[in-house]
Structure formats: C-alpha cells, structure tokens
C-alpha positions as CSV (number, residue, x, y, z in Angstrom):
1,M,93.1,155.7,22.1
2,T,92.3,154.0,25.6
3,D,93.7,151.0,24.0
4,L,97.3,152.9,22.6
5,A,97.2,153.8,26.2
6,L,97.1,150.2,28.0
7,G,99.5,149.0,24.9
8,H,102.2,151.6,25.6
9,G,102.3,151.8,29.3
10,A,100.6,149.0,31.1
11,E,102.0,145.8,31.7
12,A,100.5,142.3,31.1
13,V,99.6,141.1,34.6
14,P,100.2,137.8,35.3
15,S,98.6,135.0,36.0
16,A,98.1,133.7,39.8
17,A,96.9,130.7,38.7
18,P,99.5,127.5,39.0
19,T,100.0,125.4,36.2
20,F,99.9,121.8,35.7
21,E,103.6,121.1,35.8
22,G,103.6,122.8,39.1
23,N,100.3,120.9,40.5
24,V,102.2,117.3,39.7
25,S,105.7,118.5,40.8
26,R,104.3,119.8,44.3
27,S,101.8,116.3,44.7
28,A,104.8,114.3,43.9
29,T,107.1,115.7,46.4
30,E,104.3,115.9,49.4
31,R,103.7,112.2,48.5
32,T,107.6,111.5,48.7
33,V,107.9,113.3,52.0
34,G,104.6,111.4,53.6
35,A,106.5,108.2,52.5
36,L,109.5,109.1,54.6
37,L,107.5,110.2,57.2
38,S,105.7,106.8,57.1
39,A,108.7,105.2,57.1
40,C,110.4,106.9,60.2
41,A,106.9,105.9,62.1
42,L,107.0,102.3,61.0
43,V,111.1,101.8,61.9
44,T,110.0,103.1,65.6
45,V,107.0,100.9,65.9
46,A,109.4,98.0,64.5
47,T,112.1,99.0,67.0
48,T,109.6,98.6,69.8
49,L,107.5,95.4,68.7
50,G,111.2,94.1,68.4
51,I,112.4,95.1,71.7
52,V,109.2,93.9,73.2
53,A,109.3,90.3,71.1
54,V,112.8,90.0,72.5
55,L,111.5,90.4,76.0
56,V,108.5,88.0,75.9
57,W,110.8,85.6,74.0
58,E,113.3,85.7,76.9
59,T,110.9,85.9,79.6
60,V,108.9,82.7,78.2
61,A,112.4,80.6,78.4
62,F,113.0,82.1,81.8
63,F,109.4,80.5,83.4
64,G,110.5,77.9,82.0
65,Q,113.2,77.2,84.4
66,V,111.8,79.1,87.4
67,S,108.3,79.3,88.5
68,P,105.8,82.6,88.4
69,V,104.7,82.0,91.3
70,E,108.5,82.1,92.8
71,F,109.1,85.1,91.0
72,F,106.0,87.4,92.0
73,T,105.8,86.2,95.8
74,A,108.7,85.0,96.9
75,T,111.1,87.9,98.9
76,E,114.7,87.0,98.5
77,W,116.2,87.5,95.3
78,T,119.7,85.9,95.1
79,P,120.2,84.3,91.2
80,L,123.9,84.3,91.3
81,F,123.9,81.8,94.1
82,V,123.9,78.0,93.4
83,D,120.6,77.7,94.7
84,G,119.5,80.9,93.8
85,Q,116.1,82.4,94.5
86,F,114.4,84.6,92.0
87,G,111.5,86.8,94.3
88,V,111.4,89.9,92.7
89,W,110.1,91.8,95.2
90,P,113.1,93.2,96.9
91,L,113.7,95.0,93.3
92,V,110.5,96.5,92.7
93,T,110.8,97.7,96.9
94,G,113.8,99.3,95.7
95,T,112.7,100.9,92.5
96,L,109.7,102.4,94.0
97,L,111.2,103.8,97.2
98,I,113.9,105.7,94.9
99,T,111.2,107.0,92.9
100,V,109.0,107.6,96.1
101,I,112.1,109.8,97.7
102,A,112.9,111.6,94.1
103,A,109.2,112.2,93.9
104,V,108.9,113.9,96.9
105,V,112.4,116.2,95.8
106,A,111.3,117.3,92.2
107,L,107.4,116.9,92.3
108,P,106.9,120.3,94.4
109,L,109.7,122.2,93.9
110,G,109.6,121.4,90.0
111,L,105.8,122.8,90.1
112,L,107.0,125.8,92.4
113,A,109.9,126.8,90.3
114,A,107.5,126.4,86.8
115,V,105.4,128.8,88.8
116,Y,107.8,131.1,89.6
117,V,109.4,131.4,86.4
118,S,106.0,131.7,84.6
119,Q,103.7,133.9,87.0
120,F,106.0,136.2,88.9
121,A,109.6,136.6,87.8
122,R,110.7,139.4,85.7
123,A,112.0,138.7,81.9
124,G,115.4,139.3,82.9
125,V,115.2,137.0,85.9
126,R,113.2,134.1,83.7
127,R,116.4,134.8,81.2
128,V,118.9,133.6,83.7
129,V,116.5,131.1,85.7
130,K,115.1,128.9,83.2
131,P,118.3,128.1,81.1
132,A,120.4,127.3,84.2
133,L,117.7,125.0,85.4
134,E,117.6,123.5,81.7
135,L,121.5,123.2,82.4
136,L,120.6,120.4,85.0
137,A,119.4,118.5,82.7
138,G,122.4,118.0,80.4
139,I,124.6,117.0,83.0
140,P,125.5,113.4,82.6
141,T,123.8,110.9,85.1
142,V,127.2,109.6,86.2
143,V,128.1,112.5,87.6
144,Y,125.1,112.9,89.2
145,G,126.0,109.3,91.1
146,Y,129.4,110.6,92.2
147,F,127.7,113.5,93.1
148,A,125.5,111.6,95.8
149,L,128.2,109.3,96.6
150,T,131.0,111.6,97.3
151,F,129.3,114.9,98.6
152,V,125.6,114.0,99.5
153,T,126.1,111.0,100.9
154,P,129.0,112.5,103.5
155,L,126.3,115.4,104.4
156,L,123.5,113.4,105.1
157,Q,125.8,110.7,107.5
158,A,126.6,114.0,109.7
159,V,122.7,114.6,110.1
160,V,121.0,111.4,109.9
161,P,122.1,108.4,112.0
162,G,122.6,104.8,110.9
163,L,123.2,105.8,107.6
164,G,125.2,103.7,105.4
165,V,127.6,104.6,102.3
166,Y,125.4,103.3,100.3
167,N,121.8,104.1,100.6
168,A,118.5,105.0,99.6
169,L,118.4,108.0,100.6
170,S,121.0,109.9,99.2
171,A,120.5,108.5,95.5
172,G,116.8,109.3,95.8
173,L,117.5,112.9,96.6
174,V,120.1,113.6,93.7
175,V,117.4,111.3,91.2
176,G,114.8,113.8,92.4
177,I,117.5,116.9,91.5
178,M,117.9,115.4,88.2
179,I,114.3,115.2,86.8
180,L,113.7,118.5,88.6
181,P,114.6,120.4,85.5
182,L,112.1,118.1,83.8
183,V,109.2,118.7,86.1
184,A,110.0,122.5,85.6
185,S,110.3,123.1,82.1
186,L,107.1,120.9,80.7
187,S,105.0,122.4,83.7
188,E,106.4,126.0,83.3
189,D,105.6,125.5,79.3
190,A,101.9,124.2,80.2
191,L,101.2,127.2,82.7
192,R,102.1,130.1,80.1
193,A,99.8,128.2,77.4
194,V,96.6,128.8,79.9
195,P,94.9,131.6,77.8
196,R,95.9,135.2,79.7
197,R,91.8,135.8,79.3
198,L,91.2,133.8,82.0
199,S,93.5,135.6,84.6
200,E,92.7,138.6,83.2
201,G,89.1,137.7,84.1
202,A,89.8,136.4,87.7
203,Y,91.7,140.1,88.3
204,A,88.6,142.0,87.3
205,L,86.1,139.5,89.7
206,G,89.0,140.9,92.1
207,A,91.0,137.8,92.9
208,T,94.6,138.3,94.4
209,E,97.5,137.7,92.8
210,G,97.8,134.3,94.5
211,E,94.6,132.9,94.1
212,V,94.7,133.8,90.4
213,V,97.7,131.2,90.0
214,W,96.2,128.9,92.5
215,Q,92.8,128.5,91.5
216,V,92.7,129.6,88.2
217,T,96.0,128.7,86.2
218,I,97.1,125.6,87.7
219,P,94.0,124.1,87.4
220,A,93.6,125.3,83.5
221,A,97.1,123.8,83.4
222,L,96.5,120.7,85.1
223,S,96.7,118.2,82.1
224,G,100.1,119.8,81.2
225,I,101.4,119.5,85.1
226,V,100.2,116.1,85.5
227,A,101.9,115.0,82.1
228,S,105.2,116.4,83.4
229,F,104.8,114.3,86.5
230,I,104.4,111.2,85.2
231,L,107.0,111.6,82.4
232,A,109.4,112.7,85.6
233,L,108.0,109.5,87.3
234,G,109.0,107.2,84.4
235,R,112.6,108.5,83.8
236,A,113.0,108.1,88.0
237,V,112.1,104.8,87.5
238,G,114.7,104.0,84.2
239,E,117.5,105.5,85.8
240,T,120.3,103.6,86.0
241,M,123.9,105.0,86.9
242,I,122.5,107.3,90.1
243,V,121.5,104.1,91.6
244,V,124.2,101.9,90.5
245,L,126.8,104.6,91.9
246,A,125.1,105.6,95.2
247,A,122.3,103.0,95.9
248,G,124.3,100.1,96.4
249,A,123.5,96.2,95.4
250,T,121.6,94.2,98.5
251,P,118.7,93.3,97.4
252,A,117.0,94.0,101.0
253,L,113.1,94.0,101.4
254,T,113.2,96.8,103.0
255,L,111.1,100.8,102.8
256,D,114.1,102.2,105.3
257,P,116.2,104.8,102.9
258,R,119.3,104.6,105.2
259,E,119.5,101.3,104.3
260,S,121.1,99.7,100.6
261,V,118.7,98.7,97.7
262,L,119.1,97.0,94.6
263,T,116.6,98.3,92.0
264,M,115.5,96.6,89.0
265,T,117.9,98.6,86.6
266,S,120.8,98.5,88.8
267,F,120.5,94.4,88.9
268,I,120.3,94.5,85.0
269,V,123.9,96.2,85.0
270,N,125.3,94.5,88.0
271,A,124.3,90.7,86.3
272,T,125.4,92.0,82.7
273,L,129.3,92.5,84.4
274,G,129.0,88.7,85.6
275,D,129.5,85.3,84.4
276,A,126.3,84.4,83.4
277,A,126.1,81.8,80.5
278,Q,123.6,82.6,77.7
279,G,120.3,80.4,78.3
280,S,121.1,80.4,82.4
281,A,118.5,81.1,84.6
282,V,120.3,84.4,85.9
283,F,120.8,85.4,81.8
284,Q,117.5,85.2,81.0
285,S,116.3,86.9,84.5
286,L,117.6,89.8,82.8
287,F,115.5,89.4,80.5
288,A,112.1,89.4,82.8
289,V,112.9,92.2,85.2
290,G,113.2,94.3,81.9
291,L,109.9,93.2,81.0
292,L,108.6,93.9,84.4
293,L,110.0,97.3,84.4
294,F,108.7,98.1,80.6
295,L,105.3,96.6,82.3
296,I,105.6,99.7,85.0
297,T,106.4,102.3,82.9
298,L,104.1,101.4,79.9
299,A,101.0,101.2,82.9
300,M,102.2,105.0,84.3
301,N,102.0,105.9,80.6
302,V,98.5,104.6,80.2
303,G,97.4,106.1,83.5
304,A,98.8,109.5,82.7
305,Q,97.1,109.3,79.2
306,R,93.8,108.8,81.0
307,V,94.6,111.5,83.8
308,V,95.3,114.0,81.1
309,R,92.5,113.1,79.2
310,R,90.3,113.9,81.9
311,F,91.5,117.0,83.4
312,A,91.2,118.2,79.6
313,E,87.9,117.7,79.1
314,K,86.7,119.3,82.7
315,A,88.8,122.4,81.2
C-alpha cells in the first residue's frame, strides 16, 4: 500500500548530479575563455615589449650620433639649432618642477577629501561630493591647459611678482587639480576597505573620532593611499597638454616656478610639429627622451610596489 501511494502521489526526484555531456561542455567553455584571456594578456605584453624595443633601438641610434655623456651631463638643450646641444637636464628639471608643484596641491587635498568623504560625510553629502570629484577626472586635459593659461595665470600675476605668461607655477597647480580626483577616489576606496572592527575597537578603548581616523584608519589603509599617490605622480610626470599650453617651451635649467620651462612630454610634442628629418639626431632624440620618461615612470611604479608590499606586511 505504501508502494502504491508513492507510485500515485509522489513524483520521482530528478538527479542533481551533472551529466557527462554537461561536464565536457563546461570544460570546453572554460578552456576557450582561458585561451581568450591568455591571448589578451599576451597582446598587452607584446605591445609593451614592442614599444620598449622601438624606444631602445632608436635610442641606441641616437647615442651613435650624440655622446651619452653629453646627454646625461650637459645643461643645455637646443637640438633644433645648427650646433645643437643635447643635455637633457633642463627637460628633467622642468618635469620634476611641475610634478612637485602638482604633488603639493593634489596629495594633501586629495587625502583630506578622501578622509572627509569616507569618515565624516553623511550619506547624502557623499552621494554629491564623490561624483563631483570624479567629474574632474573626465574633463579633457586641453581644457585644463586653457584654464591654466587664461584664468589661473592672470590670477597669479596679480599676486606673484615677476610671473610670466608662460610659467611652471600655474601649470603645476592645474596639473595638481587634474590628478586630485585620482588621489581622492583611490584613497577613499582604501579607507572604506579598512575593517570596521578596528575603529570600533579604538572607540571601545576611549579614542576620539580624530584619533581613530589618523592613528587607526589611515595607517591601516596606508598601502592603498601610497599606491594612489604614486599613481597620481606618474600621471603628473606624463602630462602633456597642460604643460604645452601653460608652461611654455623654454628649456631652462631652473627651479623658479615663475619662469617658463620645457618638460619631456612638451618637447616631444613640439619637436614632432617641426621639420625633423627621420634618422636625424633631432628625430632620434624624441625616442631617447621617451625612453628616459618610460624609465622614470617604471622606477616610480616599482618603488610604489615595494612600498605597498612593505606597508601591507606591517598591517
């Protein structure tokens, strides 16, 4: 009777075990997806290696015409003259001057903005402030360049004596404004990723809100904050349009932010607009400067990884 009841009133439970055909199909799909992802990774690596190979090849040809000693020790950069000088230090100092000014603006303001948005702002304020910060990252750099030239520079000329139309100060300030959202967004993500139990434990021990933020939350998120700093500085080193429009094109070996300077990226832009013949020293100097810029950013990224790894181990 029990068997009859089961036969009439109960349905057979389907087996949950996967079939052999399903396993084979899923395995083939996973292999196909894995192959596609590997191909994408190989394309990225091959592209990077190709760029490096071209830079190295042309740089070696450049050093066949210009002495490496002159390139790394001379203090004049006049490649477009008849008896051109190829001392790269004016370009390096101009690039570093712009980067330092941008760092002074972007790093503290970006970190403070991240602390406010992640720790103090109410939900409604956060929904407004964070998109407004990230909106700055979507503005084209050419717009930032004209903003520096036509708005920031006249304002600074009213308060800074001896400031020229083209100067490193206004260019560096606007580059700092440009990279500020990058610092703020990445630092805010790092701060919000800190486990809440750390701050709750500090509050339980009697710490104030400020002490929790500066002595608990920020040290715990320091690896992410440092990574955002290095990434933003790398972006500042490679910035082109702002410095082309606002910093001028004077290859001067100076640390005075009131003067016009020439950065490595702006030289590349200016030289490609001229009549440099392919194979000439002027043409090949573009690749030498580009390789030096690549090595600087590579060193910054490697250093950032080591710093992040060290702070992560301490955390």
